[in-house]
Chimera marker file (.cmm) of the C-alpha trace (Angstrom):
<marker_set name="trace">
<marker id="1" x="5.465" y="7.146" z="-12.149" r="1" g="1" b="0" radius="0.5"/>
<marker id="2" x="4.635" y="7.412" z="-8.428" r="1" g="1" b="0" radius="0.5"/>
<marker id="3" x="1.459" y="8.002" z="-7.294" r="1" g="1" b="0" radius="0.5"/>
<marker id="4" x="-1.681" y="6.999" z="-4.898" r="1" g="1" b="0" radius="0.5"/>
<marker id="5" x="-3.141" y="3.778" z="-5.060" r="1" g="1" b="0" radius="0.5"/>
<marker id="6" x="-7.344" y="3.813" z="-4.391" r="1" g="1" b="0" radius="0.5"/>
<marker id="7" x="-9.094" y="1.001" z="-2.846" r="1" g="1" b="0" radius="0.5"/>
<marker id="8" x="-11.768" y="-0.855" z="-4.896" r="1" g="1" b="0" radius="0.5"/>
<marker id="9" x="-14.089" y="-2.767" z="-3.360" r="1" g="1" b="0" radius="0.5"/>
<marker id="10" x="-14.741" y="-6.766" z="-4.758" r="1" g="1" b="0" radius="0.5"/>
<marker id="11" x="-18.134" y="-7.577" z="-5.075" r="1" g="1" b="0" radius="0.5"/>
<marker id="12" x="-18.602" y="-10.678" z="-3.084" r="1" g="1" b="0" radius="0.5"/>
<marker id="13" x="-15.426" y="-10.626" z="-0.994" r="1" g="1" b="0" radius="0.5"/>
<marker id="14" x="-14.580" y="-9.405" z="2.400" r="1" g="1" b="0" radius="0.5"/>
<marker id="15" x="-11.774" y="-7.578" z="0.871" r="1" g="1" b="0" radius="0.5"/>
<marker id="16" x="-11.354" y="-5.097" z="-2.405" r="1" g="1" b="0" radius="0.5"/>
<marker id="17" x="-7.743" y="-4.229" z="-4.082" r="1" g="1" b="0" radius="0.5"/>
<marker id="18" x="-5.794" y="-1.356" z="-3.649" r="1" g="1" b="0" radius="0.5"/>
<marker id="19" x="-4.602" y="-0.021" z="-7.526" r="1" g="1" b="0" radius="0.5"/>
<marker id="20" x="-3.008" y="1.904" z="-9.888" r="1" g="1" b="0" radius="0.5"/>
<marker id="21" x="-5.724" y="4.920" z="-10.779" r="1" g="1" b="0" radius="0.5"/>
<marker id="22" x="-3.283" y="7.008" z="-12.976" r="1" g="1" b="0" radius="0.5"/>
<marker id="23" x="-5.783" y="6.702" z="-15.893" r="1" g="1" b="0" radius="0.5"/>
<marker id="24" x="-8.633" y="8.583" z="-13.374" r="1" g="1" b="0" radius="0.5"/>
<marker id="25" x="-5.898" y="11.688" z="-13.618" r="1" g="1" b="0" radius="0.5"/>
<marker id="26" x="-5.665" y="11.355" z="-17.552" r="1" g="1" b="0" radius="0.5"/>
<marker id="27" x="-1.853" y="9.630" z="-16.778" r="1" g="1" b="0" radius="0.5"/>
<marker id="28" x="-0.099" y="6.706" z="-18.289" r="1" g="1" b="0" radius="0.5"/>
<marker id="29" x="1.637" y="4.159" z="-15.489" r="1" g="1" b="0" radius="0.5"/>
<marker id="30" x="3.814" y="2.607" z="-17.634" r="1" g="1" b="0" radius="0.5"/>
<marker id="31" x="3.830" y="-0.476" z="-14.443" r="1" g="1" b="0" radius="0.5"/>
<marker id="32" x="0.272" y="-0.314" z="-12.757" r="1" g="1" b="0" radius="0.5"/>
<marker id="33" x="0.332" y="-2.009" z="-9.632" r="1" g="1" b="0" radius="0.5"/>
<marker id="34" x="-2.489" y="-3.528" z="-7.829" r="1" g="1" b="0" radius="0.5"/>
<marker id="35" x="-2.737" y="-5.906" z="-4.505" r="1" g="1" b="0" radius="0.5"/>
<marker id="36" x="-5.339" y="-7.337" z="-2.357" r="1" g="1" b="0" radius="0.5"/>
<marker id="37" x="-6.405" y="-4.762" z="0.392" r="1" g="1" b="0" radius="0.5"/>
<marker id="38" x="-6.207" y="-7.452" z="3.666" r="1" g="1" b="0" radius="0.5"/>
<marker id="39" x="-2.768" y="-8.425" z="2.442" r="1" g="1" b="0" radius="0.5"/>
<marker id="40" x="-1.482" y="-4.699" z="1.824" r="1" g="1" b="0" radius="0.5"/>
<marker id="41" x="-3.352" y="-3.448" z="5.154" r="1" g="1" b="0" radius="0.5"/>
<marker id="42" x="-1.848" y="-6.442" z="7.135" r="1" g="1" b="0" radius="0.5"/>
<marker id="43" x="1.723" y="-5.918" z="5.948" r="1" g="1" b="0" radius="0.5"/>
<marker id="44" x="1.816" y="-2.009" z="6.344" r="1" g="1" b="0" radius="0.5"/>
<marker id="45" x="0.477" y="-2.311" z="10.191" r="1" g="1" b="0" radius="0.5"/>
<marker id="46" x="2.864" y="-5.376" z="10.733" r="1" g="1" b="0" radius="0.5"/>
<marker id="47" x="5.820" y="-3.111" z="9.250" r="1" g="1" b="0" radius="0.5"/>
<marker id="48" x="4.625" y="0.351" z="11.135" r="1" g="1" b="0" radius="0.5"/>
<marker id="49" x="4.735" y="-1.930" z="14.674" r="1" g="1" b="0" radius="0.5"/>
<marker id="50" x="8.181" y="-3.030" z="13.813" r="1" g="1" b="0" radius="0.5"/>
<marker id="51" x="9.591" y="0.510" z="13.510" r="1" g="1" b="0" radius="0.5"/>
<marker id="52" x="7.981" y="2.002" z="16.206" r="1" g="1" b="0" radius="0.5"/>
<marker id="53" x="6.748" y="-0.447" z="19.148" r="1" g="1" b="0" radius="0.5"/>
<marker id="54" x="4.479" y="-3.547" z="19.215" r="1" g="1" b="0" radius="0.5"/>
<marker id="55" x="2.006" y="-1.912" z="20.994" r="1" g="1" b="0" radius="0.5"/>
<marker id="56" x="1.516" y="0.944" z="18.390" r="1" g="1" b="0" radius="0.5"/>
<marker id="57" x="-1.986" y="2.109" z="17.527" r="1" g="1" b="0" radius="0.5"/>
<marker id="58" x="-1.972" y="1.782" z="13.507" r="1" g="1" b="0" radius="0.5"/>
<marker id="59" x="-4.930" y="3.622" z="12.786" r="1" g="1" b="0" radius="0.5"/>
<marker id="60" x="-4.997" y="5.570" z="9.317" r="1" g="1" b="0" radius="0.5"/>
<marker id="61" x="-4.321" y="9.066" z="10.904" r="1" g="1" b="0" radius="0.5"/>
<marker id="62" x="-1.633" y="7.947" z="12.575" r="1" g="1" b="0" radius="0.5"/>
<marker id="63" x="0.017" y="6.323" z="9.868" r="1" g="1" b="0" radius="0.5"/>
<marker id="64" x="-0.690" y="9.494" z="7.809" r="1" g="1" b="0" radius="0.5"/>
<marker id="65" x="1.120" y="11.454" z="10.864" r="1" g="1" b="0" radius="0.5"/>
<marker id="66" x="4.036" y="9.099" z="10.776" r="1" g="1" b="0" radius="0.5"/>
<marker id="67" x="4.482" y="9.855" z="7.350" r="1" g="1" b="0" radius="0.5"/>
<marker id="68" x="4.322" y="6.069" z="6.202" r="1" g="1" b="0" radius="0.5"/>
<marker id="69" x="4.531" y="5.394" z="2.437" r="1" g="1" b="0" radius="0.5"/>
<marker id="70" x="4.422" y="1.651" z="1.060" r="1" g="1" b="0" radius="0.5"/>
<marker id="71" x="5.626" y="1.194" z="-2.891" r="1" g="1" b="0" radius="0.5"/>
<marker id="72" x="4.361" y="-1.687" z="-4.475" r="1" g="1" b="0" radius="0.5"/>
<marker id="73" x="5.641" y="-2.727" z="-7.809" r="1" g="1" b="0" radius="0.5"/>
<marker id="74" x="4.482" y="-4.368" z="-10.802" r="1" g="1" b="0" radius="0.5"/>
<marker id="75" x="3.609" y="-7.980" z="-10.042" r="1" g="1" b="0" radius="0.5"/>
<marker id="76" x="4.270" y="-11.600" z="-12.163" r="1" g="1" b="0" radius="0.5"/>
<marker id="77" x="1.873" y="-12.944" z="-14.022" r="1" g="1" b="0" radius="0.5"/>
<marker id="78" x="1.095" y="-16.407" z="-13.288" r="1" g="1" b="0" radius="0.5"/>
<marker id="79" x="2.152" y="-18.171" z="-10.288" r="1" g="1" b="0" radius="0.5"/>
<marker id="80" x="1.309" y="-21.472" z="-8.309" r="1" g="1" b="0" radius="0.5"/>
<marker id="81" x="-0.963" y="-22.408" z="-4.940" r="1" g="1" b="0" radius="0.5"/>
<marker id="82" x="1.697" y="-19.701" z="-3.368" r="1" g="1" b="0" radius="0.5"/>
<marker id="83" x="0.282" y="-17.124" z="-4.966" r="1" g="1" b="0" radius="0.5"/>
<marker id="84" x="-3.258" y="-17.100" z="-3.003" r="1" g="1" b="0" radius="0.5"/>
<marker id="85" x="-1.393" y="-17.244" z="0.603" r="1" g="1" b="0" radius="0.5"/>
<marker id="86" x="-0.371" y="-13.911" z="0.680" r="1" g="1" b="0" radius="0.5"/>
<marker id="87" x="1.624" y="-11.022" z="-0.751" r="1" g="1" b="0" radius="0.5"/>
<marker id="88" x="4.507" y="-11.150" z="-2.117" r="1" g="1" b="0" radius="0.5"/>
<marker id="89" x="6.618" y="-9.227" z="0.056" r="1" g="1" b="0" radius="0.5"/>
<marker id="90" x="9.320" y="-8.664" z="-2.420" r="1" g="1" b="0" radius="0.5"/>
<marker id="91" x="7.430" y="-6.331" z="-4.374" r="1" g="1" b="0" radius="0.5"/>
<marker id="92" x="6.991" y="-3.971" z="-1.125" r="1" g="1" b="0" radius="0.5"/>
<marker id="93" x="9.081" y="-1.446" z="0.548" r="1" g="1" b="0" radius="0.5"/>
<marker id="94" x="7.932" y="0.556" z="3.456" r="1" g="1" b="0" radius="0.5"/>
<marker id="95" x="9.116" y="3.808" z="4.414" r="1" g="1" b="0" radius="0.5"/>
<marker id="96" x="8.860" y="6.276" z="7.429" r="1" g="1" b="0" radius="0.5"/>
<marker id="97" x="9.228" y="10.195" z="7.064" r="1" g="1" b="0" radius="0.5"/>
<marker id="98" x="8.543" y="13.411" z="7.309" r="1" g="1" b="0" radius="0.5"/>
<marker id="99" x="4.424" y="14.127" z="8.099" r="1" g="1" b="0" radius="0.5"/>
<marker id="100" x="2.576" y="15.920" z="5.547" r="1" g="1" b="0" radius="0.5"/>
<marker id="101" x="1.372" y="18.602" z="8.325" r="1" g="1" b="0" radius="0.5"/>
<marker id="102" x="5.135" y="19.416" z="9.021" r="1" g="1" b="0" radius="0.5"/>
<marker id="103" x="5.817" y="20.062" z="5.094" r="1" g="1" b="0" radius="0.5"/>
<marker id="104" x="5.321" y="23.973" z="4.259" r="1" g="1" b="0" radius="0.5"/>
<marker id="105" x="5.193" y="25.198" z="0.895" r="1" g="1" b="0" radius="0.5"/>
<marker id="106" x="6.533" y="28.608" z="0.625" r="1" g="1" b="0" radius="0.5"/>
<link id1="1" id2="2" r="1" g="1" b="0" radius="0.2"/>
<link id1="2" id2="3" r="1" g="1" b="0" radius="0.2"/>
<link id1="3" id2="4" r="1" g="1" b="0" radius="0.2"/>
<link id1="4" id2="5" r="1" g="1" b="0" radius="0.2"/>
<link id1="5" id2="6" r="1" g="1" b="0" radius="0.2"/>
<link id1="6" id2="7" r="1" g="1" b="0" radius="0.2"/>
<link id1="7" id2="8" r="1" g="1" b="0" radius="0.2"/>
<link id1="8" id2="9" r="1" g="1" b="0" radius="0.2"/>
<link id1="9" id2="10" r="1" g="1" b="0" radius="0.2"/>
<link id1="10" id2="11" r="1" g="1" b="0" radius="0.2"/>
<link id1="11" id2="12" r="1" g="1" b="0" radius="0.2"/>
<link id1="12" id2="13" r="1" g="1" b="0" radius="0.2"/>
<link id1="13" id2="14" r="1" g="1" b="0" radius="0.2"/>
<link id1="14" id2="15" r="1" g="1" b="0" radius="0.2"/>
<link id1="15" id2="16" r="1" g="1" b="0" radius="0.2"/>
<link id1="16" id2="17" r="1" g="1" b="0" radius="0.2"/>
<link id1="17" id2="18" r="1" g="1" b="0" radius="0.2"/>
<link id1="18" id2="19" r="1" g="1" b="0" radius="0.2"/>
<link id1="19" id2="20" r="1" g="1" b="0" radius="0.2"/>
<link id1="20" id2="21" r="1" g="1" b="0" radius="0.2"/>
<link id1="21" id2="22" r="1" g="1" b="0" radius="0.2"/>
<link id1="22" id2="23" r="1" g="1" b="0" radius="0.2"/>
<link id1="23" id2="24" r="1" g="1" b="0" radius="0.2"/>
<link id1="24" id2="25" r="1" g="1" b="0" radius="0.2"/>
<link id1="25" id2="26" r="1" g="1" b="0" radius="0.2"/>
<link id1="26" id2="27" r="1" g="1" b="0" radius="0.2"/>
<link id1="27" id2="28" r="1" g="1" b="0" radius="0.2"/>
<link id1="28" id2="29" r="1" g="1" b="0" radius="0.2"/>
<link id1="29" id2="30" r="1" g="1" b="0" radius="0.2"/>
<link id1="30" id2="31" r="1" g="1" b="0" radius="0.2"/>
<link id1="31" id2="32" r="1" g="1" b="0" radius="0.2"/>
<link id1="32" id2="33" r="1" g="1" b="0" radius="0.2"/>
<link id1="33" id2="34" r="1" g="1" b="0" radius="0.2"/>
<link id1="34" id2="35" r="1" g="1" b="0" radius="0.2"/>
<link id1="35" id2="36" r="1" g="1" b="0" radius="0.2"/>
<link id1="36" id2="37" r="1" g="1" b="0" radius="0.2"/>
<link id1="37" id2="38" r="1" g="1" b="0" radius="0.2"/>
<link id1="38" id2="39" r="1" g="1" b="0" radius="0.2"/>
<link id1="39" id2="40" r="1" g="1" b="0" radius="0.2"/>
<link id1="40" id2="41" r="1" g="1" b="0" radius="0.2"/>
<link id1="41" id2="42" r="1" g="1" b="0" radius="0.2"/>
<link id1="42" id2="43" r="1" g="1" b="0" radius="0.2"/>
<link id1="43" id2="44" r="1" g="1" b="0" radius="0.2"/>
<link id1="44" id2="45" r="1" g="1" b="0" radius="0.2"/>
<link id1="45" id2="46" r="1" g="1" b="0" radius="0.2"/>
<link id1="46" id2="47" r="1" g="1" b="0" radius="0.2"/>
<link id1="47" id2="48" r="1" g="1" b="0" radius="0.2"/>
<link id1="48" id2="49" r="1" g="1" b="0" radius="0.2"/>
<link id1="49" id2="50" r="1" g="1" b="0" radius="0.2"/>
<link id1="50" id2="51" r="1" g="1" b="0" radius="0.2"/>
<link id1="51" id2="52" r="1" g="1" b="0" radius="0.2"/>
<link id1="52" id2="53" r="1" g="1" b="0" radius="0.2"/>
<link id1="53" id2="54" r="1" g="1" b="0" radius="0.2"/>
<link id1="54" id2="55" r="1" g="1" b="0" radius="0.2"/>
<link id1="55" id2="56" r="1" g="1" b="0" radius="0.2"/>
<link id1="56" id2="57" r="1" g="1" b="0" radius="0.2"/>
<link id1="57" id2="58" r="1" g="1" b="0" radius="0.2"/>
<link id1="58" id2="59" r="1" g="1" b="0" radius="0.2"/>
<link id1="59" id2="60" r="1" g="1" b="0" radius="0.2"/>
<link id1="60" id2="61" r="1" g="1" b="0" radius="0.2"/>
<link id1="61" id2="62" r="1" g="1" b="0" radius="0.2"/>
<link id1="62" id2="63" r="1" g="1" b="0" radius="0.2"/>
<link id1="63" id2="64" r="1" g="1" b="0" radius="0.2"/>
<link id1="64" id2="65" r="1" g="1" b="0" radius="0.2"/>
<link id1="65" id2="66" r="1" g="1" b="0" radius="0.2"/>
<link id1="66" id2="67" r="1" g="1" b="0" radius="0.2"/>
<link id1="67" id2="68" r="1" g="1" b="0" radius="0.2"/>
<link id1="68" id2="69" r="1" g="1" b="0" radius="0.2"/>
<link id1="69" id2="70" r="1" g="1" b="0" radius="0.2"/>
<link id1="70" id2="71" r="1" g="1" b="0" radius="0.2"/>
<link id1="71" id2="72" r="1" g="1" b="0" radius="0.2"/>
<link id1="72" id2="73" r="1" g="1" b="0" radius="0.2"/>
<link id1="73" id2="74" r="1" g="1" b="0" radius="0.2"/>
<link id1="74" id2="75" r="1" g="1" b="0" radius="0.2"/>
<link id1="75" id2="76" r="1" g="1" b="0" radius="0.2"/>
<link id1="76" id2="77" r="1" g="1" b="0" radius="0.2"/>
<link id1="77" id2="78" r="1" g="1" b="0" radius="0.2"/>
<link id1="78" id2="79" r="1" g="1" b="0" radius="0.2"/>
<link id1="79" id2="80" r="1" g="1" b="0" radius="0.2"/>
<link id1="80" id2="81" r="1" g="1" b="0" radius="0.2"/>
<link id1="81" id2="82" r="1" g="1" b="0" radius="0.2"/>
<link id1="82" id2="83" r="1" g="1" b="0" radius="0.2"/>
<link id1="83" id2="84" r="1" g="1" b="0" radius="0.2"/>
<link id1="84" id2="85" r="1" g="1" b="0" radius="0.2"/>
<link id1="85" id2="86" r="1" g="1" b="0" radius="0.2"/>
<link id1="86" id2="87" r="1" g="1" b="0" radius="0.2"/>
<link id1="87" id2="88" r="1" g="1" b="0" radius="0.2"/>
<link id1="88" id2="89" r="1" g="1" b="0" radius="0.2"/>
<link id1="89" id2="90" r="1" g="1" b="0" radius="0.2"/>
<link id1="90" id2="91" r="1" g="1" b="0" radius="0.2"/>
<link id1="91" id2="92" r="1" g="1" b="0" radius="0.2"/>
<link id1="92" id2="93" r="1" g="1" b="0" radius="0.2"/>
<link id1="93" id2="94" r="1" g="1" b="0" radius="0.2"/>
<link id1="94" id2="95" r="1" g="1" b="0" radius="0.2"/>
<link id1="95" id2="96" r="1" g="1" b="0" radius="0.2"/>
<link id1="96" id2="97" r="1" g="1" b="0" radius="0.2"/>
<link id1="97" id2="98" r="1" g="1" b="0" radius="0.2"/>
<link id1="98" id2="99" r="1" g="1" b="0" radius="0.2"/>
<link id1="99" id2="100" r="1" g="1" b="0" radius="0.2"/>
<link id1="100" id2="101" r="1" g="1" b="0" radius="0.2"/>
<link id1="101" id2="102" r="1" g="1" b="0" radius="0.2"/>
<link id1="102" id2="103" r="1" g="1" b="0" radius="0.2"/>
<link id1="103" id2="104" r="1" g="1" b="0" radius="0.2"/>
<link id1="104" id2="105" r="1" g="1" b="0" radius="0.2"/>
<link id1="105" id2="106" r="1" g="1" b="0" radius="0.2"/>
</marker_set>
């Protein structure tokens, strides 16, 4: 199942989490995924600038217009200290495609 991830603030932390919220839509996600917001946002900006140009403005609107999509797969339980150093990028895939504004419904 693919769906949007939603931001959830973490009390007492400068970052939050993006997570699957299938249950908010009365759906069951067989493999819910979540990731720290600061790690995911940095990954998205870096990959976008690699795809476009290093100086590219990476605003939310620009990413949406460019059709940027990130797929986050379910993580593993546990892990050592390396788990706290940044995202497991093997869980992430970056794609750019057709902008939502260009799509037509007939």
